[in-house]
N, CA and C of each residue as an Amber inpcrd file, in Angstrom:
protein
   201
  -2.0520000 -28.5040000  48.4150000  -1.8320000 -29.7710000  49.0450000
  -0.9080000 -30.5900000  48.1830000   0.0150000 -31.3700000  48.9850000
   0.8760000 -32.2870000  48.3720000   0.6950000 -33.7300000  48.9690000
   1.0230000 -34.6860000  48.2220000   0.8610000 -36.0840000  48.7330000
   2.2150000 -36.7120000  48.9040000   2.4250000 -37.3050000  50.0280000
   3.7810000 -38.0060000  50.2410000   3.3900000 -39.3960000  50.8000000
   4.3840000 -40.2490000  50.8420000   4.2560000 -41.5870000  51.4750000
   5.1040000 -41.5610000  52.6800000   4.5370000 -41.6430000  53.8110000
   5.2310000 -41.5520000  55.1150000   5.1130000 -42.8910000  55.7770000
   6.2350000 -43.6030000  55.9660000   6.2320000 -44.8840000  56.6230000
   5.2070000 -45.8330000  56.0280000   5.2230000 -45.8930000  54.5930000
   4.3640000 -46.6740000  53.8510000   2.9430000 -46.3470000  53.7080000
   2.4970000 -45.1240000  54.2410000   1.1470000 -44.6910000  54.1450000
   1.1080000 -43.4390000  53.4250000   0.1320000 -43.2880000  52.4530000
  -0.1530000 -42.0040000  51.7890000  -0.6190000 -40.9560000  52.7160000
  -0.0450000 -39.6980000  52.6710000  -0.4810000 -38.7130000  53.5540000
  -0.4830000 -37.3740000  52.8030000  -1.4960000 -36.6100000  53.0810000
  -1.6200000 -35.2840000  52.4580000  -1.0860000 -34.1920000  53.4460000
  -0.2320000 -33.3380000  52.8880000   0.2850000 -32.2590000  53.7030000
  -0.1430000 -30.9270000  52.9420000  -0.2680000 -29.8730000  53.8240000
  -0.7060000 -28.6040000  53.2290000   0.2010000 -27.9660000  52.1330000
   1.4340000 -28.2300000  52.2280000   2.4000000 -27.6240000  51.3030000
   3.8180000 -28.3420000  51.4670000   4.7790000 -27.9730000  50.6330000
   6.1360000 -28.4480000  50.7180000   6.5960000 -27.8870000  52.1460000
   7.3650000 -28.7310000  52.8640000   7.8090000 -28.2540000  54.1240000
   9.1150000 -28.9670000  54.5530000   9.7400000 -28.3960000  55.5600000
  11.0010000 -28.9130000  55.9700000  10.7370000 -30.1880000  56.7900000
  11.7880000 -31.0090000  56.8790000  11.6830000 -32.1970000  57.7500000
  11.3100000 -31.8310000  59.1430000  11.8880000 -30.8130000  59.6620000
  11.6130000 -30.3410000  60.9840000  10.1160000 -29.9760000  61.1650000
   9.5210000 -29.3240000  60.2940000   8.0920000 -28.9480000  60.3150000
   7.2420000 -30.2740000  60.2170000   7.6380000 -31.1480000  59.4020000
   6.9200000 -32.4070000  59.2740000   6.8900000 -33.1570000  60.6680000
   8.0160000 -33.1800000  61.2970000   8.1140000 -33.8890000  62.6150000
   7.2370000 -33.1040000  63.6540000   7.2970000 -31.7360000  63.5530000
   6.4730000 -31.0010000  64.5340000   4.9670000 -31.2100000  64.3340000
   4.5220000 -31.4260000  63.0860000   3.1360000 -31.6520000  62.7800000
   2.6810000 -32.9940000  63.4300000   3.6570000 -33.9270000  63.4770000
   3.2980000 -35.2320000  64.1100000   3.7020000 -35.3190000  65.6150000
   4.0840000 -34.2020000  66.1660000   4.5080000 -34.1910000  67.5670000
   5.6710000 -35.1990000  67.8400000   6.5740000 -35.2320000  66.9160000
   7.6620000 -36.2600000  67.0270000   8.8910000 -35.4930000  67.3980000
   9.5490000 -35.7680000  68.5370000  10.8110000 -35.0660000  68.8310000
  11.9320000 -35.5300000  67.9120000  12.5780000 -34.5670000  67.3910000
  13.5970000 -34.8560000  66.3730000  14.8190000 -35.6280000  67.0470000
  14.9880000 -35.4460000  68.2460000  16.1620000 -36.0890000  68.9830000
  16.0700000 -37.5490000  69.0530000  14.8430000 -38.1620000  68.8150000
  14.6960000 -39.6000000  69.0800000  14.3320000 -40.3570000  67.8330000
  14.5820000 -39.7140000  66.6160000  14.2930000 -40.3930000  65.3380000
  15.4220000 -40.2670000  64.3510000  15.2920000 -41.2210000  63.4140000
  16.2090000 -41.1350000  62.2320000  15.2210000 -41.0260000  61.0160000
  15.5320000 -40.1500000  60.1840000  14.6360000 -39.7770000  58.9980000
  15.4090000 -40.1480000  57.7080000  14.6520000 -40.8270000  56.8470000
  15.1630000 -41.1920000  55.5540000  14.2030000 -40.5010000  54.5500000
  14.6840000 -39.7600000  53.6030000  13.8970000 -39.0460000  52.6520000
  14.5920000 -39.4380000  51.2330000  13.6120000 -39.9110000  50.3570000
  14.0610000 -40.3120000  48.9610000  15.1790000 -41.3220000  49.0330000
  15.1670000 -42.2310000  49.9900000  16.1580000 -43.2580000  50.0810000
  17.4840000 -42.8900000  50.7600000  17.5930000 -41.7090000  51.1990000
  18.8010000 -41.1840000  51.9040000  18.5990000 -40.7240000  53.2780000
  19.5050000 -41.0640000  54.2260000  19.4020000 -40.6150000  55.5580000
  19.5820000 -39.1300000  55.6030000  18.7120000 -38.3350000  56.3570000
  18.8730000 -36.9190000  56.5210000  19.5070000 -36.7000000  57.8940000
  20.6450000 -35.9990000  57.8540000  21.3430000 -35.7350000  59.1150000
  20.5410000 -34.7240000  59.9300000  20.5200000 -34.9050000  61.2170000
  19.6860000 -34.0800000  62.0700000  20.0150000 -32.5520000  61.8830000
  21.2290000 -32.1810000  61.6910000  21.5340000 -30.7500000  61.4950000
  20.9570000 -30.1760000  60.1210000  20.4460000 -31.1050000  59.2840000
  19.9180000 -30.7000000  57.9560000  18.3350000 -30.7120000  57.9850000
  17.7330000 -31.0320000  59.1050000  16.2830000 -31.0920000  59.1310000
  15.5990000 -29.8040000  58.7770000  16.1210000 -28.7190000  59.1830000
  15.5250000 -27.3930000  58.9020000  15.5900000 -26.9830000  57.3950000
  16.6630000 -27.4750000  56.7680000  16.8700000 -26.9460000  55.3920000
  16.5380000 -28.0390000  54.3820000  16.1340000 -29.2390000  54.6970000
  15.6950000 -30.2830000  53.8410000  14.2560000 -30.2650000  53.6220000
  13.8050000 -30.1060000  52.3800000  12.4120000 -29.8950000  52.0510000
  11.7580000 -31.1490000  51.5110000  10.6140000 -31.4090000  51.9930000
   9.7490000 -32.4920000  51.5470000   8.8010000 -31.9810000  50.4350000
   8.8830000 -32.7210000  49.2880000   8.0110000 -32.2520000  48.1700000
   6.9730000 -33.2850000  47.7460000   6.0410000 -32.8130000  46.9050000
   4.9770000 -33.7620000  46.4540000   5.5530000 -35.0180000  45.7760000
   5.0320000 -36.1280000  46.2100000   5.4960000 -37.4330000  45.7520000
   6.6680000 -38.1240000  46.4750000   7.2310000 -37.3720000  47.4760000
   8.3870000 -37.9120000  48.1480000   7.9970000 -39.0850000  49.0710000
   8.9610000 -39.9050000  49.3410000   8.8080000 -41.0620000  50.3140000
   9.7200000 -40.6870000  51.4520000   9.0730000 -40.8240000  52.6510000
   9.7930000 -40.4320000  53.9450000   9.5510000 -41.5880000  54.8980000
  10.5870000 -41.9680000  55.6040000  10.5280000 -42.9720000  56.6510000
  11.1020000 -42.3600000  57.9500000  10.2870000 -42.4420000  58.9810000
  10.7260000 -41.9000000  60.3250000  10.7860000 -43.1020000  61.2600000
  11.9100000 -43.3660000  61.8080000  12.1330000 -44.4700000  62.7460000
  12.5420000 -43.9830000  64.0310000  11.7500000 -44.3900000  65.1040000
  11.9950000 -43.9590000  66.5090000  13.0400000 -44.7870000  67.0580000
  13.9800000 -44.2010000  67.8220000  14.9730000 -44.9930000  68.5360000
  14.3280000 -45.5360000  69.7470000  14.6790000 -46.7360000  70.1530000
  14.1140000 -47.3320000  71.3720000  15.2490000 -47.8640000  72.1790000
  15.1260000 -47.7040000  73.4940000  16.1250000 -48.1710000  74.4200000
  15.6780000 -49.4030000  75.0930000  16.4620000 -50.0740000  75.8690000
  16.0160000 -51.2110000  76.5560000  16.8640000 -52.3970000  76.3770000
  16.5010000 -53.4850000  77.0050000  17.3200000 -54.6080000  76.7830000
  16.5390000 -55.8600000  76.9780000
């Protein structure tokens, strides 16, 4: 088990995992979010190869449309 802080809340994950896998676990479509990991924006094409480790801070922001 690893512990991360996701959107300001402590969360336990079964293991180190890619950003893509993290989003899948939360049923979050990658196409509608921006992800920040360790204070840096993760580009969508890097979600599969960017790994979340114990102690990391991750922010996931959903895009919203409307006016």
